[in-house]
Every structure is written in structure tokens, then in C-alpha cells.
All heavy atoms as an XYZ file, in Angstrom:
806
protein
N       0.792     -1.166      0.039
C      -0.026      0.019      0.032
C       0.977      1.236     -0.046
O       1.780      1.295      0.801
C      -0.904     -0.117      1.262
C      -1.980      0.958      1.228
S      -3.369      0.718      2.303
C      -2.568      0.629      3.928
N       0.672      2.227     -0.920
C       1.433      3.250     -1.056
C       0.939      4.513     -0.363
O      -0.349      4.692     -0.377
C       1.548      3.724     -2.543
C       2.316      2.550     -3.309
C       2.373      2.994     -4.813
C       2.986      1.840     -5.568
N       2.492      1.714     -6.929
N       1.725      5.222      0.235
C       1.322      6.469      0.966
C       1.079      7.553     -0.060
O       1.683      7.572     -1.203
C       2.402      6.893      1.835
C       2.034      8.210      2.742
C       3.167      8.517      3.694
C       2.784      9.629      4.657
N       3.768      9.897      5.695
N      -0.063      8.345      0.226
C      -0.410      9.321     -0.769
C      -0.381     10.709      0.081
O      -0.580     10.727      1.245
C      -1.855      9.091     -1.396
C      -2.069      9.992     -2.494
C      -2.857      9.208     -0.344
C      -3.208      9.560     -3.285
N      -0.058     11.719     -0.627
C      -0.008     13.056     -0.057
C      -1.075     13.947     -0.679
O      -1.660     13.565     -1.735
C       1.339     13.805     -0.273
O       1.495     13.989     -1.632
N      -1.318     15.053     -0.057
C      -2.391     16.010     -0.564
C      -1.927     16.522     -1.984
O      -2.740     16.485     -2.884
C      -2.423     17.226      0.271
C      -3.341     18.344     -0.091
C      -4.818     17.903     -0.244
C      -3.234     19.463      0.984
N      -0.638     16.709     -2.187
C      -0.021     17.264     -3.384
C      -0.442     16.106     -4.528
O      -0.688     16.495     -5.695
C       1.320     17.398     -3.218
C       2.126     18.051     -4.495
C       3.467     18.288     -4.191
C       4.189     18.902     -5.314
N       5.621     19.110     -5.126
N      -0.300     14.770     -4.269
C      -0.393     13.846     -5.225
C      -1.948     13.228     -5.416
O      -2.160     12.513     -6.296
C       0.493     12.667     -4.921
C       1.946     13.007     -5.050
C       2.792     11.803     -4.747
C       4.291     12.278     -4.826
N       5.085     11.154     -4.509
N      -2.764     13.700     -4.465
C      -4.056     13.066     -4.457
C      -4.822     13.113     -5.721
O      -5.378     12.195     -6.274
C      -4.912     13.725     -3.280
C      -6.329     13.129     -3.219
C      -6.404     11.974     -2.527
C      -7.303     13.658     -3.925
C      -7.794     11.413     -2.529
C      -8.610     13.182     -3.991
C      -8.766     11.977     -3.219
O      -9.979     11.504     -3.192
N      -4.918     14.413     -6.351
C      -5.814     14.511     -7.523
C      -5.071     13.639     -8.707
O      -5.794     13.045     -9.471
C      -5.736     16.001     -7.953
C      -6.706     16.746     -7.096
C      -7.061     18.015     -7.724
N      -7.918     18.611     -6.613
C      -8.533     19.779     -6.829
N      -8.326     20.477     -7.945
N      -9.333     20.144     -5.910
N      -3.836     13.672     -8.804
C      -3.214     12.968     -9.888
C      -3.322     11.439     -9.669
O      -3.548     10.705    -10.727
C      -1.676     13.420     -9.954
C      -0.880     12.770    -11.163
C       0.358     13.361    -11.260
N       1.023     13.674    -10.003
C       2.104     13.010     -9.532
N       2.714     12.062    -10.208
N       2.637     13.182     -8.373
N      -3.287     10.943     -8.473
C      -3.339      9.512     -8.244
C      -4.716      8.933     -8.079
O      -4.884      7.676     -8.272
C      -2.464      9.077     -7.136
C      -1.059      9.410     -7.368
C      -0.008      8.430     -6.637
C       1.319      8.659     -6.917
N       1.890      7.686     -7.844
N      -5.653      9.751     -7.680
C      -6.939      9.242     -7.259
C      -8.069      9.795     -8.075
O      -8.811      9.154     -8.867
C      -7.243      9.457     -5.828
C      -8.608      8.935     -5.503
C      -6.277      8.758     -4.868
N      -8.325     11.084     -8.100
C      -9.546     11.720     -8.600
C      -9.369     11.781    -10.133
O     -10.400     11.995    -10.834
C      -9.784     13.120     -8.053
O      -8.689     13.985     -8.388
N      -8.239     11.540    -10.786
C      -8.132     11.626    -12.268
C      -7.783     10.328    -12.833
O      -7.320     10.413    -13.983
C      -7.230     12.794    -12.608
C      -7.658     14.177    -12.175
C      -6.912     15.234    -12.733
C      -7.543     16.629    -12.329
N      -6.978     17.672    -13.031
N      -7.832      9.243    -12.124
C      -7.355      8.088    -12.583
C      -8.514      7.074    -12.992
O      -9.563      7.127    -12.367
C      -6.519      7.230    -11.601
C      -5.158      7.800    -11.454
C      -4.205      7.541    -12.568
C      -2.867      7.983    -12.324
N      -2.016      7.639    -13.438
N      -8.390      6.144    -13.941
C      -9.302      5.244    -14.283
C      -9.086      4.027    -13.422
O      -7.959      3.791    -12.949
C      -9.231      4.975    -15.775
C      -9.556      6.152    -16.636
C      -9.756      5.779    -18.135
N     -10.792      4.913    -18.346
C     -12.209      5.177    -18.305
N     -12.570      6.341    -17.904
N     -12.991      4.264    -18.652
N     -10.113      3.241    -13.247
C     -10.059      2.013    -12.526
C     -10.564      2.179    -11.143
O     -11.173      3.190    -10.783
N     -10.316      1.097    -10.215
C     -10.829      1.122     -8.952
C      -9.665      1.449     -7.981
O      -8.578      0.898     -8.087
C     -11.431     -0.288     -8.572
O     -12.383     -0.531     -9.520
C     -11.882     -0.322     -7.139
N      -9.980      2.329     -7.073
C      -8.921      2.808     -6.043
C      -9.569      2.857     -4.621
O     -10.681      3.238     -4.515
C      -8.445      4.191     -6.498
C      -7.750      4.147     -7.753
C      -7.493      4.699     -5.376
C      -7.334      5.540     -8.365
N      -8.756      2.423     -3.681
C      -9.178      2.565     -2.274
C      -8.112      3.357     -1.498
O      -6.855      3.114     -1.634
C      -9.218      1.137     -1.631
N      -8.603      4.293     -0.816
C      -7.750      5.332     -0.040
C      -8.224      5.061      1.501
O      -9.243      5.447      1.821
C      -7.828      6.747     -0.433
C      -6.972      7.591      0.336
C      -7.441      6.877     -1.972
N      -7.285      4.653      2.275
C      -7.434      4.523      3.809
C      -6.811      5.630      4.498
O      -5.559      5.851      4.394
C      -6.933      3.150      4.204
O      -7.521      2.125      3.430
C      -7.295      2.870      5.725
N      -7.602      6.303      5.151
C      -7.253      7.408      6.099
C      -6.866      6.774      7.409
O      -7.642      6.125      7.971
C      -8.233      8.484      6.236
C      -8.665      9.242      5.013
C      -9.474      8.646      4.123
C      -8.142     10.470      4.872
C      -9.692      9.319      2.864
C      -8.423     11.189      3.754
C      -9.299     10.598      2.616
N      -5.658      6.958      7.891
C      -5.174      6.471      9.153
C      -4.649      7.548     10.064
O      -4.281      8.696      9.522
C      -4.031      5.319      9.030
C      -2.827      5.976      8.328
C      -4.627      4.209      8.179
C      -1.667      5.041      8.527
N      -4.473      7.274     11.398
C      -3.888      8.133     12.364
C      -2.878      7.353     13.169
O      -3.217      6.221     13.562
C      -4.987      8.739     13.262
N      -1.743      7.993     13.362
C      -0.753      7.171     14.055
C      -1.117      6.714     15.503
O      -0.688      5.698     15.907
C       0.534      8.113     14.218
C       1.318      8.280     12.925
O       1.318      7.369     12.141
O       2.086      9.249     12.761
N      -1.919      7.569     16.168
C      -2.366      7.215     17.517
C      -3.265      6.077     17.570
O      -3.688      5.771     18.750
C      -2.781      8.536     18.267
C      -3.971      9.092     17.524
C      -5.268      8.644     17.829
C      -3.984     10.127     16.534
C      -6.419      9.146     17.236
C      -5.030     10.694     15.918
C      -6.209     10.165     16.260
O      -7.311     10.750     15.560
N      -3.875      5.788     16.477
C      -5.038      4.827     16.459
C      -4.661      3.378     16.231
O      -4.175      3.077     15.070
C      -5.926      5.306     15.438
S      -7.397      4.307     15.111
N      -4.823      2.402     17.241
C      -4.443      1.010     17.039
C      -5.323      0.380     15.952
O      -4.879     -0.433     15.187
N      -6.613      0.736     15.786
C      -7.436      0.300     14.679
C      -6.823      0.657     13.364
O      -7.000     -0.181     12.381
C      -8.903      0.721     14.852
N      -6.215      1.790     13.210
C      -5.706      2.238     11.915
C      -4.498      1.316     11.612
O      -4.390      0.902     10.397
C      -5.142      3.592     12.025
O      -6.265      4.566     12.134
N      -3.696      0.846     12.515
C      -2.502     -0.024     12.203
C      -3.079     -1.345     11.833
O      -2.530     -1.899     10.894
C      -1.633     -0.159     13.467
N      -4.192     -1.852     12.466
C      -4.693     -3.097     12.084
C      -5.333     -3.077     10.585
O      -5.263     -3.995      9.842
C      -5.735     -3.606     12.991
C      -5.008     -4.010     14.372
S      -6.239     -4.656     15.633
C      -7.171     -3.330     16.045
N      -5.951     -1.965     10.364
C      -6.654     -1.753      9.014
C      -5.649     -1.743      7.992
O      -5.789     -2.245      7.031
C      -7.577     -0.586      8.997
C      -8.342     -0.341      7.827
S      -9.680     -1.685      7.615
C     -10.674     -0.941      6.430
N      -4.528     -0.926      8.222
C      -3.425     -0.823      7.233
C      -2.793     -2.218      6.926
O      -2.649     -2.564      5.750
C      -2.300      0.026      7.725
C      -1.234      0.409      6.733
C      -0.284      1.467      7.415
C       0.898      1.699      6.488
N       1.935      2.420      7.065
N      -2.561     -3.064      7.955
C      -2.178     -4.453      7.650
C      -3.181     -5.176      6.814
O      -2.810     -5.904      5.885
C      -1.888     -5.066      8.977
C      -1.223     -6.567      8.867
C      -1.035     -7.116     10.192
C      -0.531     -8.585     10.055
N      -0.322     -9.167     11.290
N      -4.443     -5.165      7.209
C      -5.425     -5.884      6.422
C      -5.590     -5.396      5.009
O      -5.594     -6.296      4.015
C      -6.842     -5.619      7.175
C      -7.979     -6.369      6.434
C      -8.127     -7.749      7.018
C      -9.217     -5.563      6.566
N      -5.533     -4.112      4.730
C      -5.593     -3.607      3.299
C      -4.330     -3.944      2.598
O      -4.374     -4.340      1.468
C      -5.883     -2.094      3.430
C      -5.744     -1.534      1.965
C      -7.195     -1.832      3.973
N      -3.209     -4.056      3.332
C      -1.996     -4.496      2.557
C      -2.048     -5.926      2.107
O      -1.535     -6.271      1.058
C      -0.732     -4.369      3.575
O      -0.457     -2.930      3.811
N      -2.698     -6.814      2.919
C      -2.908     -8.190      2.547
C      -3.752     -8.202      1.327
O      -3.578     -8.989      0.473
C      -3.555     -8.907      3.689
C      -2.606     -9.177      4.787
C      -3.429     -9.984      6.005
O      -4.490    -10.397      5.796
O      -2.786     -9.880      7.199
N      -4.892     -7.469      1.300
C      -5.734     -7.423      0.198
C      -5.084     -6.932     -1.039
O      -5.323     -7.437     -2.182
C      -6.964     -6.464      0.382
C      -8.220     -7.026      1.029
C      -9.199     -5.994      1.520
C      -8.776     -8.008      0.041
N      -4.173     -5.952     -0.895
C      -3.381     -5.433     -2.098
C      -2.719     -6.653     -2.847
O      -2.588     -6.613     -3.970
C      -2.458     -4.376     -1.660
C      -1.704     -3.746     -2.809
C      -0.825     -2.659     -2.289
O      -0.262     -2.761     -1.177
O      -0.562     -1.661     -3.129
N      -2.162     -7.497     -2.103
C      -1.426     -8.548     -2.627
C      -2.411     -9.559     -3.327
O      -1.943    -10.199     -4.303
C      -0.626     -9.391     -1.558
C       0.570     -8.540     -1.052
C       1.547     -9.354     -0.051
N       0.929     -9.724      1.101
C       0.940     -8.937      2.184
N       1.512     -7.764      2.120
N       0.299     -9.326      3.354
N      -3.534     -9.650     -2.817
C      -4.542    -10.569     -3.518
C      -5.286    -10.000     -4.577
O      -5.816    -10.719     -5.535
C      -5.537    -10.967     -2.355
C      -4.951    -11.781     -1.215
C      -5.920    -11.951     -0.099
O      -7.035    -11.710     -0.262
O      -5.429    -12.361      1.018
N      -5.589     -8.758     -4.515
C      -6.503     -8.050     -5.536
C      -5.626     -7.209     -6.495
O      -5.246     -6.110     -6.077
C      -7.561     -7.170     -4.775
C      -8.434     -7.985     -3.927
C      -9.469     -8.755     -4.659
N     -10.345     -8.029     -5.543
C     -11.603     -7.847     -5.359
N     -12.206     -8.132     -4.280
N     -12.245     -7.149     -6.360
N      -5.460     -7.524     -7.695
C      -4.804     -6.793     -8.645
C      -5.701     -5.829     -9.433
O      -5.275     -5.117    -10.183
C      -4.068     -7.682     -9.674
C      -3.025     -8.592     -8.994
C      -2.058     -7.856     -8.141
C      -1.065     -8.818     -7.557
N      -0.274     -8.147     -6.439
N      -7.076     -5.891     -9.037
C      -7.987     -5.088     -9.869
C      -8.282     -3.743     -9.133
O      -9.205     -3.083     -9.542
C      -9.271     -5.893    -10.016
C      -9.943     -6.353     -8.651
O      -9.177     -6.454     -7.767
O     -11.115     -6.592     -8.695
N      -7.505     -3.429     -8.035
C      -7.644     -2.187     -7.442
C      -6.234     -1.732     -6.969
O      -5.550     -2.477     -6.564
C      -8.475     -2.546     -6.069
S      -8.902     -1.132     -5.118
N      -6.193     -0.425     -7.018
C      -4.951      0.239     -6.484
C      -5.254      0.774     -4.996
O      -6.301      1.264     -4.696
C      -4.571      1.381     -7.318
C      -3.893      0.973     -8.596
C      -3.576      2.179     -9.345
N      -4.817      2.776     -9.893
C      -5.086      3.156    -11.040
N      -4.155      3.213    -12.035
N      -6.206      3.681    -11.392
N      -4.359      0.466     -4.036
C      -4.484      0.885     -2.687
C      -3.623      1.879     -2.204
O      -2.329      1.790     -2.536
C      -4.346     -0.405     -1.854
C      -5.357     -1.574     -2.035
C      -5.193     -2.434     -3.098
C      -6.533     -1.471     -1.351
C      -6.078     -3.432     -3.293
C      -7.557     -2.554     -1.549
C      -7.229     -3.420     -2.493
N      -4.056      2.917     -1.584
C      -3.274      4.067     -1.059
C      -3.704      4.226      0.500
O      -4.774      3.882      0.863
C      -3.434      5.432     -1.821
C      -3.040      5.321     -3.154
C      -4.009      5.068     -4.256
C      -1.705      5.330     -3.601
C      -3.630      5.062     -5.600
C      -1.288      5.184     -4.918
C      -2.316      5.135     -5.999
O      -1.907      5.093     -7.153
N      -2.818      4.788      1.134
C      -3.188      5.294      2.501
C      -2.832      6.712      2.699
O      -1.743      7.164      2.107
C      -2.631      4.383      3.630
C      -1.112      4.541      3.965
C      -0.847      5.365      4.933
C      -0.243      3.845      3.225
C       0.497      5.561      5.277
C       1.080      3.980      3.572
C       1.527      4.863      4.482
O       2.856      4.951      4.860
N      -3.356      7.389      3.553
C      -3.008      8.761      3.953
C      -2.957      8.901      5.484
O      -3.977      8.496      6.136
C      -4.149      9.676      3.399
C      -3.861     11.200      3.806
C      -3.575     11.951      2.411
C      -4.895     11.723      4.560
N      -1.875      9.297      5.930
C      -1.738      9.622      7.387
C      -2.178     10.884      7.685
O      -1.585     11.940      7.369
C      -0.218      9.405      7.776
C      -0.051      9.427      9.320
O      -0.742     10.218      9.942
N       0.845      8.775      9.871
N      -3.355     11.078      8.403
C      -3.888     12.314      8.720
C      -3.082     13.196      9.538
O      -3.259     14.454      9.580
C      -5.274     12.353      9.202
C      -6.216     11.593      8.153
C      -5.392     11.433     10.491
N      -2.148     12.651     10.290
C      -1.351     13.407     11.168
C      -0.314     14.153     10.141
O       0.270     15.322     10.590
C      -0.496     12.516     12.150
C      -1.377     11.813     13.081
O      -2.407     12.591     13.558
O      -1.213     10.712     13.452
N       0.071     13.714      9.057
C       0.951     14.275      8.192
C       0.227     15.275      7.201
O       0.860     16.204      6.537
C       1.607     13.302      7.240
C       2.449     12.348      8.000
O       2.858     12.747      9.281
O       2.796     11.298      7.513
N      -1.051     15.048      6.968
C      -1.766     15.762      5.978
C      -3.179     16.290      6.547
O      -4.177     15.874      6.099
C      -2.136     14.996      4.737
C      -0.909     14.579      3.899
C      -0.296     15.713      3.185
O      -0.846     16.732      3.013
O       0.845     15.374      2.623
N      -3.145     17.113      7.552
C      -4.400     17.411      8.235
C      -5.390     18.218      7.277
O      -6.622     18.216      7.513
C      -4.008     18.511      9.467
C      -2.652     18.876      9.004
C      -1.989     17.868      8.227
N      -4.964     18.933      6.308
C      -5.776     19.646      5.368
C      -6.642     18.721      4.598
O      -7.801     18.964      4.270
C      -4.952     20.721      4.568
C      -4.343     21.806      5.341
C      -3.619     22.740      4.336
C      -5.418     22.667      6.009
N      -6.003     17.646      4.078
C      -6.798     16.711      3.329
C      -7.916     16.071      4.156
O      -9.067     15.923      3.753
C      -5.885     15.768      2.672
C      -6.532     14.655      1.653
C      -7.059     15.381      0.477
C      -5.557     13.649      1.306
N      -7.542     15.768      5.392
C      -8.530     15.195      6.255
C      -9.726     16.101      6.447
O     -10.773     15.687      6.364
C      -7.774     14.851      7.692
C      -8.820     14.560      8.727
O      -9.668     13.761      8.468
O      -8.622     15.096      9.802
N      -9.419     17.312      6.641
C     -10.548     18.357      6.858
C     -11.300     18.514      5.610
O     -12.663     18.640      5.609
C      -9.916     19.669      7.177
C      -9.299     19.742      8.598
C      -8.670     21.098      8.897
O      -8.695     22.044      8.067
O      -7.937     21.195      9.943
N     -10.768     18.391      4.386
C     -11.588     18.598      3.222
C     -12.447     17.518      2.969
O     -13.497     17.578      2.274
C     -10.672     18.840      2.089
O      -9.829     17.806      1.688
N     -12.117     16.212      3.519
C     -12.980     15.089      3.361
C     -13.891     14.847      4.477
O     -14.799     14.119      4.366
C     -12.130     13.823      3.049
C     -11.629     13.764      1.735
C     -10.274     14.133      1.429
C     -12.400     13.205      0.767
C      -9.762     14.150      0.163
C     -11.827     13.181     -0.602
C     -10.537     13.591     -0.904
N     -13.729     15.584      5.573
C     -14.618     15.534      6.703
C     -14.532     14.088      7.440
O     -15.405     13.675      8.153
N     -13.281     13.433      7.290
C     -13.089     12.212      8.063
C     -12.799     12.580      9.496
O     -11.839     13.244      9.758
C     -12.023     11.368      7.443
O     -10.800     12.152      7.410
C     -12.344     11.010      6.100
N     -13.641     12.064     10.368
C     -13.411     12.258     11.842
C     -13.082     11.025     12.665
O     -12.629     11.005     13.652
C     -14.648     12.942     12.462
C     -14.964     14.324     11.849
S     -13.611     15.549     11.943
C     -13.631     15.739     13.730
N     -13.536      9.845     12.004
C     -13.230      8.635     12.553
C     -12.175      7.834     11.880
O     -12.317      7.789     10.599
C     -14.505      7.860     12.673
O     -15.531      8.592     13.286
C     -14.443      6.522     13.476
N     -11.327      7.150     12.473
C     -10.235      6.447     11.762
C     -10.148      4.998     12.303
O     -10.477      4.782     13.449
C      -8.820      7.128     12.036
C      -8.913      8.657     11.712
C      -9.021      9.533     12.634
C      -8.979      9.039     10.421
C      -9.078     10.809     12.305
C      -9.077     10.311      9.945
C      -9.161     11.278     11.041
N      -9.786      4.099     11.380
C      -9.528      4.281     10.077
C     -10.828      4.537      9.191
O     -11.939      4.160      9.680
C      -8.965      3.060      9.633
C      -9.440      1.958     10.564
C      -9.695      2.692     11.822
N     -10.716      5.148      8.126
C     -11.828      5.349      7.103
C     -11.216      5.144      5.774
O     -10.181      5.535      5.348
C     -12.294      6.774      7.244
S     -13.677      7.199      6.181
N     -11.984      4.394      4.958
C     -11.597      3.948      3.526
C     -12.668      4.432      2.597
O     -13.733      4.230      2.674
C     -11.313      2.535      3.558
O     -10.416      1.993      4.420
C     -10.797      2.127      1.963
N     -12.071      5.312      1.608
C     -12.930      5.748      0.589
C     -12.664      4.953     -0.807
O     -11.512      4.595     -0.985
C     -12.611      7.193      0.219
C     -13.043      8.181      1.218
C     -13.686      7.837      2.366
C     -12.754      9.503      1.059
C     -14.138      8.653      3.343
C     -13.204     10.583      2.032
C     -13.942     10.110      3.117
N     -13.701      4.629     -1.486
C     -13.571      3.757     -2.696
C     -13.934      4.732     -3.938
O     -14.818      5.409     -3.826
C     -14.411      2.620     -2.542
C     -14.056      1.692     -1.479
C     -14.550      1.906     -0.214
C     -13.141      0.721     -1.676
C     -14.186      1.047      0.853
C     -12.837     -0.119     -0.605
C     -13.257      0.138      0.698
N     -13.131      4.540     -5.019
C     -13.347      5.379     -6.251
C     -13.341      4.359     -7.422
O     -12.605      3.496     -7.416
C     -12.224      6.378     -6.444
C     -12.184      7.345     -5.236
C     -11.399      7.107     -4.131
C     -12.771      8.566     -5.536
C     -11.349      7.983     -3.164
C     -12.654      9.505     -4.489
C     -11.993      9.267     -3.225
O     -11.872     10.169     -2.272
N     -14.219      4.791     -8.435
C     -14.107      4.083     -9.621
C     -14.079      5.102    -10.714
O     -14.967      6.048    -10.777
C     -15.392      3.170     -9.940
C     -15.225      1.969     -9.050
C     -16.140      0.824     -9.601
C     -16.321     -0.247     -8.486
N     -16.001     -1.459     -8.942
N     -12.966      5.138    -11.566
C     -12.869      6.086    -12.613
C     -12.925      7.525    -12.128
O     -13.530      8.337    -12.681
C     -13.875      5.864    -13.814
C     -13.638      4.456    -14.388
O     -12.585      3.980    -14.440
N     -14.794      3.795    -14.759
N     -12.321      7.713    -10.996
C     -12.297      9.116    -10.358
C     -13.481      9.572     -9.621
O     -13.380     10.676     -9.100
N     -14.441      8.835     -9.582
C     -15.679      9.222     -8.765
C     -15.767      8.318     -7.588
O     -15.672      7.125     -7.472
C     -17.060      8.992     -9.651
C     -16.960      9.897    -10.847
C     -18.288      9.974    -11.464
C     -18.320     10.647    -12.824
N     -18.178     12.129    -12.782
N     -16.051      9.045     -6.443
C     -16.304      8.397     -5.103
C     -17.584      7.391     -5.158
O     -18.634      7.831     -5.546
C     -16.361      9.221     -3.983
C     -16.371      8.548     -2.594
C     -16.449      9.653     -1.558
C     -16.702      8.997     -0.228
N     -16.886      9.959      0.861
N     -17.409      6.113     -4.827
C     -18.461      5.095     -4.937
C     -18.939      4.751     -3.489
O     -19.953      3.986     -3.453
C     -18.124      3.865     -5.699
O     -16.880      3.334     -5.270
C     -17.819      4.321     -7.159
N     -18.097      4.982     -2.479
C     -18.497      4.504     -1.205
C     -17.466      4.740     -0.147
O     -16.346      5.198     -0.590
N     -17.784      4.351      1.090
C     -16.735      4.497      2.085
C     -17.133      3.607      3.263
O     -18.136      3.221      3.489
C     -16.573      5.964      2.677
C     -17.886      6.499      3.435
C     -17.696      7.925      3.939
O     -17.777      8.799      3.069
O     -17.263      8.008      5.031
N     -16.069      3.191      3.943
C     -16.181      2.348      5.173
C     -15.536      3.032      6.347
O     -14.387      3.578      6.093
C     -15.593      0.960      5.040
C     -16.314      0.015      3.972
C     -15.437     -1.156      3.719
C     -17.644     -0.290      4.465
N     -16.151      3.123      7.531
C     -15.519      3.750      8.592
C     -15.220      2.725      9.732
O     -16.025      1.770     10.030
C     -16.419      4.875      9.176
O     -16.717      5.717      8.130
C     -15.823      5.670     10.336
N     -14.064      2.884     10.344
C     -13.699      1.961     11.420
C     -13.043      0.737     10.905
O     -12.753      0.602      9.696
N     -12.567     -0.136     11.880
C     -12.026     -1.361     11.544
C     -13.074     -2.384     10.999
O     -13.885     -2.716     11.675
C     -11.249     -1.908     12.667
C     -10.425     -3.245     12.454
C      -9.428     -3.107     11.460
C      -9.857     -3.714     13.766
N     -12.917     -2.778      9.678
C     -13.911     -3.643      9.122
C     -13.219     -4.882      8.602
O     -11.934     -4.841      8.403
C     -14.654     -2.934      7.998
C     -15.547     -1.841      8.513
C     -13.778     -2.477      6.887
N     -13.941     -5.882      8.330
C     -13.392     -7.091      7.660
C     -13.061     -7.206      6.259
O     -13.545     -6.224      5.510
N     -12.300     -8.054      5.860
C     -11.845     -8.154      4.442
C     -12.979     -8.368      3.534
O     -13.064     -7.641      2.483
C     -10.923     -9.460      4.332
C     -10.134     -9.489      3.145
C      -9.337    -10.789      2.996
C      -7.975    -10.652      3.546
N      -7.202    -11.733      3.325
N     -14.059     -9.088      3.972
C     -15.228     -9.276      3.069
C     -16.002     -7.909      2.709
O     -16.462     -7.749      1.605
C     -16.164    -10.267      3.581
C     -15.586    -11.650      3.564
C     -16.627    -12.725      3.992
C     -15.890    -14.096      3.930
N     -16.754    -15.214      4.050
N     -16.054     -7.102      3.729
C     -16.723     -5.764      3.476
C     -16.002     -4.973      2.541
O     -16.446     -4.245      1.671
C     -16.938     -5.074      4.838
C     -18.063     -5.352      5.597
C     -18.315     -4.323      6.636
C     -19.633     -4.634      7.343
N     -19.954     -3.681      8.417
N     -14.638     -4.972      2.619
C     -13.809     -4.190      1.724
C     -13.954     -4.712      0.324
O     -14.042     -3.996     -0.662
C     -12.300     -4.232      2.222
C     -12.113     -3.516      3.593
C     -11.459     -3.483      1.131
C     -10.883     -3.750      4.304
N     -13.893     -6.011      0.184
C     -13.942     -6.748     -1.111
C     -15.423     -6.499     -1.843
O     -15.451     -6.166     -2.924
C     -13.772     -8.249     -1.036
C     -12.301     -8.625     -0.711
C     -12.125    -10.086     -0.693
O     -12.857    -10.706     -0.015
O     -11.036    -10.540     -1.179
N     -16.335     -6.301     -0.959
C     -17.718     -6.072     -1.503
C     -17.726     -4.512     -2.001
O     -18.385     -4.262     -3.064
C     -18.780     -6.168     -0.318
C     -20.160     -5.949     -0.863
C     -21.115     -6.255      0.271
C     -22.533     -5.999     -0.313
N     -23.523     -6.160      0.775
N     -17.021     -3.660     -1.365
C     -16.924     -2.305     -1.870
C     -16.099     -2.098     -3.135
O     -16.381     -1.354     -3.995
C     -16.393     -1.323     -0.771
C     -17.247     -1.167      0.417
S     -18.856     -0.462      0.138
C     -18.350      1.174     -0.197
N     -15.094     -2.916     -3.296
C     -14.290     -2.926     -4.414
C     -15.081     -3.467     -5.573
O     -14.917     -3.073     -6.854
C     -12.973     -3.787     -4.320
C     -12.024     -3.079     -3.282
C     -12.264     -3.960     -5.562
C     -10.931     -3.966     -2.838
N     -15.926     -4.570     -5.397
C     -16.716     -5.113     -6.411
C     -16.261     -6.347     -7.021
O     -15.224     -6.846     -6.827
């Protein structure tokens, strides 16, 4: 799973074709660490989706612009359009269902 920054967000997510999942994490959050590990496992299994993460401690302005207040939070995109989101630590099957 690749780290994304505010500077690269538009180029890597909102203007790309295909399926993308962006997980917002916070360093202080144990559930974020577990979610990052789970999504990294999915990344190895699913080649039909690109996975990124954003550390909100490093990029507070991006966090504010998306209104994410609970971590972890994962946003899903298809062809540059947001198709859904999951909040909190969720299981692999829920993530796979969002990917399609």
C-alpha cells in the first residue's frame, strides 16, 4: 500500500481510471494500524484495485476537506468518482464487496 499526499491526491486518485481505495489512518489509532495491515494483505490478493493510505497526522488539510473524523476510514473510487466509504476497522469481506 502506497502512501499518498495532498499534493499527489488529484493525480493519483481523482483523475485515474479503474478502482482505487484510499485508507485514512492516524498514528495514535490502534485500529488504523490493524486496518493498514489488512488492506496491505488485500493489495497482494487483488490486482484489480490500487490501494493508497493517507496519514492524517501528516496531511491535516486533506482530512478536513474530506470530513473524516473517525479512523480508520476508507474511501472507494471508480474512474475518479467516489463510490462509497467504510468507517472503522472492518473485515476483508466488507472491503472486497466495496471494491466489487
